[in-house]
C-alpha positions in Angstrom: -31.4 -16.7 -8.6 -27.9 -15.7 -6.9 -25.4 -18.1 -7.2 -24.7 -20.3 -3.8 -22.0 -18.5 -0.9 -19.7 -19.8 1.1 -21.3 -19.5 4.9 -18.1 -17.5 6.8 -19.8 -17.8 9.7 -19.2 -21.3 10.3 -15.4 -21.0 10.5 -13.1 -21.9 13.2 -12.0 -18.6 13.9 -8.6 -18.9 16.2 -6.8 -16.0 18.0 -3.9 -15.0 16.4 -1.7 -15.2 19.2 -2.0 -19.1 18.6 -0.4 -18.9 15.2 3.4 -19.8 14.4 4.9 -16.2 12.2 8.3 -16.6 10.4 9.6 -12.8 10.8 9.8 -11.1 13.6 9.8 -7.0 13.7 12.2 -6.3 16.4 15.0 -9.2 15.8 14.6 -9.2 11.9 14.1 -4.8 10.8 16.7 -3.7 8.6 18.2 -0.1 10.3 18.3 2.3 7.6 22.6 2.9 8.3 22.5 -0.9 7.4 25.2 -1.4 4.9 23.2 -2.6 1.3 25.3 -5.4 -0.3 28.0 -3.6 -3.0 26.2 -2.4 -6.6 27.8 -3.3 -9.7 29.5 0.5 -11.7 26.6 0.6 -14.3 23.7 -0.3 -11.3 25.6 2.4 -8.9 25.2 4.6 -11.8 21.8 4.3 -11.9 21.1 5.0 -8.9 23.1 7.9 -8.3 20.7 9.2 -11.4 17.5 8.5 -9.3 19.3 10.3 -6.5 19.8 13.9 -8.3 15.6 12.8 -9.7 14.5 12.8 -6.4 16.5 15.7 -4.7 15.5 17.7 -8.2 11.7 16.2 -6.8 11.8 17.5 -3.8 13.2 21.2 -4.3 10.8 21.6 -7.0 7.8 20.4 -5.4 7.2 17.1 -7.5 5.6 14.0 -6.5 8.1 11.4 -5.2 5.6 7.9 -5.4 7.0 4.9 -3.7 5.3 2.0 -4.7 6.1 -1.2 -3.1 5.2 -4.6 -2.9 4.6 -7.1 0.3 8.2 -8.2 0.6 9.2 -4.9 1.5 7.6 -4.7 4.3 8.0 -8.4 5.2 11.7 -7.4 4.7 12.2 -5.9 8.1 12.2 -1.8 5.9 10.2 -0.2 8.0 13.0 2.0 9.2 14.2 3.0 5.8 10.7 3.7 4.6 9.6 6.0 7.7 13.2 7.6 7.3 12.6 8.2 3.7 9.0 9.8 4.4 10.2 12.0 7.8 13.1 13.8 5.0 10.7 14.5 2.8 12.4 12.4 0.0 9.2 10.6 -0.6 5.5 12.3 -0.8 3.8 9.4 -1.6 3.7 5.6 -0.5 1.3 3.2 -1.9 1.5 -1.2 -1.7 -1.1 -4.1 -2.0 -3.9 -5.3 1.0 -0.4 -8.4 1.9 1.3 -4.9 2.4 -1.1 -3.2 4.6 -1.4 -6.5 6.7 2.2 -7.6 7.2 2.2 -3.5 8.3 -0.5 -4.0 10.8 0.8 -7.4 12.3 3.9 -6.0 13.1 2.7 -2.9 14.5 -0.4 -5.3 16.9 2.3 -7.8 17.2 5.8 -7.3 16.4 5.4 -11.0 13.8 3.7 -11.4 11.0 4.4 -14.1 8.2 2.7 -17.9 8.5 3.7 -21.0 7.0 0.6 -21.3 4.2 1.5 -24.3 2.9 0.7 -25.6 6.5 -1.9 -24.0 7.3 -3.6 -24.2 3.8 -3.4 -28.0 5.5 -4.8 -27.8 8.2 -7.7 -24.9 7.5 -6.3 -22.2 8.7 -4.4 -19.7 6.9 -5.8 -16.4 7.0 -8.4 -17.8 9.4 -7.3 -15.9 12.5 -9.5 -13.5 14.1 -7.5 -10.2 15.2 -6.3 -9.6 11.9 -9.7 -9.9 10.2 -11.7 -8.0 12.7 -9.7 -5.5 13.3 -8.3 -4.4 9.5 -12.1 -5.1 8.3 -13.3 -2.8 11.5 -11.0 -0.3 10.7 -11.7 -0.2 6.6 -15.8 0.1 7.4 -14.9 2.6 10.0 -12.8 4.5 7.7 -15.8 4.2 4.9 -18.0 6.0 6.9 -15.5 8.3 7.7 -14.7 9.4 4.5 -11.0 8.0 4.1 -8.8 5.4 2.0 -8.1 1.8 2.6 -4.4 2.5 4.3 -5.2 6.0 5.5 -8.2 3.7 7.6 -5.5 1.2 9.0 -2.7 4.4 9.8 -5.2 6.1 11.8 -6.0 3.1 13.6 -2.7 2.3 14.2 -1.5 6.0 15.3 -4.7 6.6 17.7 -4.3 2.7 19.0 -8.1 2.6 18.1 -11.1 3.4 16.9 -14.2 5.8 17.5 -17.2 3.4 17.3 -20.2 5.8 16.9 -23.7 4.9 18.0 -26.2 2.8 15.9 -28.9 5.5 16.6 -26.9 8.4 15.7 -26.1 6.4 11.9 -29.1 5.8 10.8 -30.4 9.9 11.5 -27.7 10.6 9.6 -27.9 8.0 7.0 -31.9 9.7 6.6 -30.9 12.7 6.3 -28.2 12.6 3.7 -29.7 9.7 1.8 -30.5 11.9 -0.9 -27.8 15.0 -1.1 -25.0 13.1 -0.1 -26.2 8.9 -0.7 -22.4 7.5 -0.7 -21.9 9.2 3.7 -25.7 7.7 4.3 -25.0 3.7 2.9 -21.8 4.1 4.9 -23.4 5.1 7.8 -26.2 2.7 7.7 -23.2 -0.4 6.8 -21.2 1.2 9.4 -24.4 0.7 12.0 -24.8 -3.1 10.7 -22.0 -4.1 11.4 -21.9 -2.3 15.1 -24.8 -4.4 15.4 -24.3 -7.6 14.5 -20.8 -8.1 16.1 -22.6 -5.9 19.5 -19.6 -3.5 19.0 -20.0 -0.9 22.5 -20.2 2.5 21.2 -17.2 5.1 22.0 -13.6 4.9 21.9 -12.4 1.1 21.2 -8.8 1.0 22.4 -6.3 -1.5 20.4 -3.1 -1.5 22.0 -0.6 -1.8 18.9 2.7 -2.0 21.4 5.4 -1.8 18.1 3.2 1.1 16.3 7.2 2.7 15.6 7.6 0.2 13.2 4.7 0.9 11.1 5.2 2.3 7.7 1.2 3.5 7.5 1.2 4.4 11.4 3.7 6.8 10.7 2.5 8.3 7.3 -0.4 9.3 9.2 0.7 11.2 11.7 3.1 13.0 8.8 0.2 13.5 6.9 2.1 11.8 3.7 -0.1 9.7 1.5 -0.1 5.8 2.2 -2.4 3.9 0.0 -3.5 0.0 -0.6 -4.8 -1.2 -3.6 -6.2 -4.0 -2.6 -8.0 -6.9 -4.6 -11.2 -9.0 -4.2 -10.2 -12.3 -2.6 -6.8 -11.8 -2.6 -5.9 -11.0 1.2 -6.6 -13.0 4.3 -9.1 -10.7 5.4 -11.9 -12.0 3.4 -11.6 -15.3 5.6 -13.3 -13.1 8.2 -17.0 -12.6 8.9 -16.1 -9.1 9.4 -14.8 -8.3 6.1 -17.1 -6.2 4.0 -17.8 -5.6 0.9 -18.7 -2.2 0.3 -16.3 -0.9 2.4 -13.4 -1.9 0.6 -14.3 -0.6 -2.0 -15.4 2.7 -0.9 -12.2 3.1 1.0 -9.9 1.4 -1.9 -11.5 3.7 -4.1 -10.5 6.8 -2.3 -6.9 5.8 -1.9 -7.3 5.0 -6.2 -8.1 8.6 -6.8 -5.8 9.8 -3.7 -2.7 8.1 -6.1 -3.7 9.1 -9.1 -3.7 13.4 -7.9 -0.2 12.7 -6.9 0.5 11.7 -10.3 -1.0 14.4 -11.8 1.7 16.3 -9.8 4.8 14.3 -11.4 6.2 16.4 -14.1 9.7 16.8 -13.4 9.2 14.3 -10.6 9.8 10.4 -9.9 8.0 7.3 -9.7 9.8 3.8 -8.3 8.4 0.3 -8.2 10.3 -2.3 -6.0 9.0 -5.7 -6.2 5.5 -4.3 -6.9 4.8 -6.7 -10.7 0.8 -5.8 -10.8 -0.6 -4.0 -8.6 2.0 -0.7 -9.5 1.9 -0.7 -13.3 -1.9 -1.3 -13.4 -2.8 1.4 -11.1 -0.2 3.4 -12.8 -1.2 3.5 -16.2 -5.0 4.2 -15.7 -4.1 7.0 -12.8 -1.0 8.7 -15.7 -4.1 8.5 -18.6 -6.6 10.0 -16.5 -4.0 12.7 -15.8 -2.7 13.2 -18.9 -6.9 13.4 -20.4 -7.3 16.5 -18.1 -3.6 18.1 -18.7 -4.5 18.0 -22.6 -7.5 19.9 -21.4 -5.5 22.7 -19.8 -3.3 22.8 -22.9 -0.1 21.0 -21.7 1.2 17.8 -21.1 3.2 15.7 -18.5 6.5 14.4 -20.4 9.3 14.7 -18.3 8.5 12.1 -15.5 11.3 9.8 -14.3 10.3 5.9 -13.6 13.0 3.9 -12.0 11.6 -0.2 -12.1 13.0 -2.4 -9.1 13.3 -6.1 -9.2 14.6 -9.2 -9.0 14.5 -11.0 -12.3 17.6 -10.2 -14.5 17.5 -8.0 -17.4 20.2 -6.3 -19.5 17.7 -4.6 -21.9 18.3 -1.0 -22.1 14.6 0.0 -21.5 15.1 3.6 -22.3 17.6 3.3 -25.3 16.4 0.6 -27.2 12.4 0.8 -26.4 10.7 -2.1 -26.2 12.4 -5.4 -27.0 11.4 -8.0 -29.3 9.4 -11.2 -28.6 12.1 -13.6 -28.9 13.8 -11.4 -25.9 12.6 -13.1 -22.3 12.8 -9.6 -21.4 9.6 -8.6 -24.1 7.8 -10.7 -21.0 9.0 -9.0 -17.8 5.3 -7.5 -18.2 6.1 -4.6 -15.8 8.6 -2.9 -17.6 6.5 -3.1 -20.9 3.8 -2.1 -19.7 6.4 1.4 -17.8 8.2 2.0 -20.9 5.1 3.1 -22.8 4.0 5.4 -20.2 6.3 8.4 -21.6 9.0 10.0 -19.5 12.2 8.7 -18.4 12.4 4.6 -17.6 15.5 2.7 -16.4 15.2 -1.2 -14.8 17.3 -1.8 -12.1 18.4 -5.5 -10.9 18.3 -5.7 -6.8 17.1 -7.3 -3.6 14.3 -4.1 -2.7 16.8 -4.1 1.0 19.7 -3.4 -0.9 18.3 -0.7 -3.1 16.1 1.2 -0.7 19.4 1.1 1.7 21.4 2.7 -0.6 18.6 5.3 -2.1 18.3 6.8 1.4 21.8 6.3 2.2 22.7 8.0 -0.8 20.8 10.9 -0.4 21.8 11.5 3.0 25.9 11.8 2.0 24.8 14.6 -0.8 
């Protein structure tokens, strides 16, 4: 017998416009020409090394991947991320579910970041209609369209709306495809169910995004550069909303994982930068690289000359590239993400830096070289 489940339909869901926010994108964004704080000679040399590898990757048409946690978005780094994409330095961006949400809220209302302590006490944390409704709906529509998680939200931002099909057409498609393409048939039925449950009007649903110029995923969609979202069930505030649909989350997140793995498969002589992502980035990278190596080995080759730069705030003076994995009595051993990446072959370096300073320095040095 199934376990009892919490009923989300009984929640008091408030409009996003009623929420107090801590970050305002027009005021708090950081222009790409803003001067970073100075680096030590050693750190500066490592950034210079990374710049050369990024230039090499671009010249050889290899992957240059940038994976980051949500704070990179919250810190107002969208202009730099967009510039890196627009000028062809970065070929793939990836973030977690929270990064997707903050980027969308900035595009939709120009502000994000609620007070978690206060709103949990009030029973209101994450229980906001617009964020939960629109992001979840974009994902259900995206699952039907065969899109990825970040791609579906980026498309909604770029087009400023969603195309809602007629349920009868979805049911007809499901009948037609149920044997030949059961995943498509199931996604069509899921979308039809959501349309009926929430009494949605078929046609183009206009959803204005007046600040979409600050959206990294919206700009990525327009530039046709993969921006993938890698969520974990229950981690993000969109799970609080009744519109949340587990099957659609799974379908779109799987599409994004496979898109991520495809970029990893082109990482020979390429660059992978992981900025402030202690869990998501190393976990998806190691599985993607293993799959890619599997296929390369079958074809008589191997991915070896990949360059990895890991950036975070934690202090570490351990030279991972020179000395390998530290002993257990050294604090550096417990930088779990470094340990994971160090086991991935290639060349790995760790840089202690604020994500703002690193990304500004990286972009500006790429510009000047």
